[in-house]
N, C-alpha and C positions, 0 to 999 in steps of 0.2 A: 473864261469869267462866263458863267449867265448874263443875258441880257435880260432885265426885264421888259413888261410889255410900254409899260413908260419909255423905258429910256430907249426902247427901237420904236418904237412910235414916233418918240421925237426927229428917229434918225428920215422920215417921207415927208421930204418938206409936200405942205402944201400946193396950193394952183394960188399964183398970184391974179390974176381975173378968171372966170370962168369962159371957158374955153382954150384957156394956154398955163402950159407950164412952165415954172424958171425952176433952174437945177441950182442945188444947193450952192453954199457959197464959197466965191473960191472954184464953181467948175460950168462949166460950160455949152449948150447941147450943139452938134454940126451934124447932126440929121435929123430926121425926124419921120418915121416910116409908119402908112399905114401897111397893117394887111389885110387877110381875109379872116374869116373866125372872129371878127367886133374884137377889134388889135389895136391901138396907135403903138410908136413906142415911139421913146425919145431917147436917143445915144448923145451921151455927152465926153468929159473927162474931164479931171480935176490935178488942179496944180498939183496938191500936194500926197497924189501919186504916187507910183512906180510909173518911171516912163513905161508908156506901150500900153499902163492900164488904161479900160473905158467903163462907162457902166449903159446899162439900157434899162430905165423907169417904162413900165406897160401902164397899162390902160383899158379900161373895157368902159362899160355904158356907167356904170357904180363909180369909175372914179379911178384913181392909181390901186392896185392889185398887185406887185410885185416888180423888183428892183434889182438888178445880179449885174456882178463888174464881175471882168474875165481877163487875164495879161496879156501879151503881147503874144502868147503860144496858143492862144484863145484858150487857156485855162481857165474852169470857171475857178476862180478865186470863192467867193461870195456872193450868198444871196438873201432874200428880206420877200418876206411871204406881208401882207397886211392885215389879215383876219383870218386866223387871229396871227397876232402880231408874232413870226419866228425866225432866228437867223441858221440857213445853212454855210459850211464851211469846207472849204479841200484839208481832205489831211495832211498834213509832210509829207516830202520824202513819196512819193506813189511809185508804184513796182514799174507801171511804165506811162512815165508824162503823156498827156498832149502833147502834141508839136506841128502848130497849123507848119512852120517851118518845117520839117520834112513832108511835111500833104505837099507842099507845092514842088519840093525837091524832086521824091522817090512817085505821086502816083498814089500813095494809099500811107496812112499810118493809125495804130493801135494802138492803145490806151489800155489801161487797169488803173484805178484810183478808187482810196476811201471818202465817204463825204460823213461829218459831223453835222448833228444838227442842236440849237440850244438843249433838247430838249432829252436828252441822251443819248441823241438815236442813235443809230451808224448804217452804213451801205456800205457797197463796192460794188462800181461802174466796171462794167468791161466789153470793147466794141472794136470798133472800129470804123475810118473816114477815105473816101475811096473817090477819087477826080472821073469819071468818067468819059469826061472829056467831049464833054457837049455844053456847048456856050449858049446861053439866053440871052435875053435884052430885056430885060421888063424895066418900061417907064425910060425910056433914056437910059436904062446900065446894064453894061453889061456883068454878068456875073457867069463863075463856073460851078457847071451840079457834080457834088455828086453823089454817091451812097455812100449805106449810113448802116450799120444793124450792134445796137446795144443790149444790154445785160446786165437787168439794177436786182443785188440781191443783200440780204436784211446777216447781219451773222449768224444765224443756224441756216444762212445760204436758204432758204425759202426765196424764187425770184418774185420781186416786188414790183417789179413793169420791166420790158422788155417796147424795143423797138429797131420798127428799119423804116426802110423809103429812102426817100431824097432831099436834098437840100441844097443851095447856093453858095456861093463862098465870096467875096468881094478881095483878093490880091492886094486891093490900095488900101483899104480899110483893114483888112487881116477879121473878116465878122465873116460867119456866119449867119442864113439866113434860113429859117425855115422852109419846107416844100412838098411834096404831097408823101406820105405813107402811110405807116397805121403804129397802131400801138397794144400793147396787151397789157392788161392793169394785174398781171398773178393769177386769170381762172383758164388764161387759154384760149381766152375770148380774143379774138383782132378786132381794133376799129380803125376804119376811116381817118382818117385825117389832113386837114390843108391845110396849113399860115403862113400860105403864098405871100410876101412881098404883092403890093399890088402899087404901089405911088411911093415917090423918094422927093421928097419937099426939102430943103436946103433953104439956107438962116438969108430972110428977106420973100423970099414965097410965101404964096397963100397955104396956111395950112401946115406951117411952122412951127416949133414947141407946142404945136392944136395936143388935146385929151380928148376929144371924140372922135371914136373908130367912124366908122365909113361904112362900112364893106359884113354881108352877113348877118349884121348884129340882128333881123327881125328875123331871121331864118333859125337862132339857137332856140334851146330845147330851155326849160326852166333849169338844167343841170347847170346852165351858168356858158361864158368863153371862160374867165380864169378857172374853171373844172380843166376845160382840155387844153392849155397851152401849162397846164402841170404836168400833164403825161407825154407830152408831145412839144421840147422848145429847143430853136434855135437859142446860139451861146454872141 
């Protein structure tokens, strides 16, 4: 069923206090991540969800602009853009489901799945994630580096976007974080992008549940950080 703009906006919780955010009722924030490209993300889990599901709420200088939910295998289950209000979700029975467990056990995971949008638009995504064997430590958190490559096409086979580069994973949190790479919006021009995490903030620490991004905000152009996150996003 198509979500109306009003209904979708009702799903986007408002900040409880200036500079901090409260997760929806029945949900709890467990991690805040300050990243490059002027983004701060609050990661949270909800009691009513399937065990292993987790959410991410992204904020830029204008406020909340994006939310997404992944499952235990880090499949992108659904996502919400706030301007304009839109929803995107994973189609049932993917050809080759993304499997975080496969990546950990074999070092490589391929994927092929379809996405639907509440405006009737469809797309298909194919690619792979591969462990490089390199471990990096960011703000005291040990992460494993991956190499990735993917292509998203529409129903006619036209390339919508491509991405390649590196990301980071946490085995403990079963989560991907953005890294340095490049993206092509279908015109053959590769755009360098690096949304790597900078600070990991835990409950009780200063900056936990923050809505104020700290890094690279003054360096961004009028295109806006949310546009960059649309074309290269961690899970």
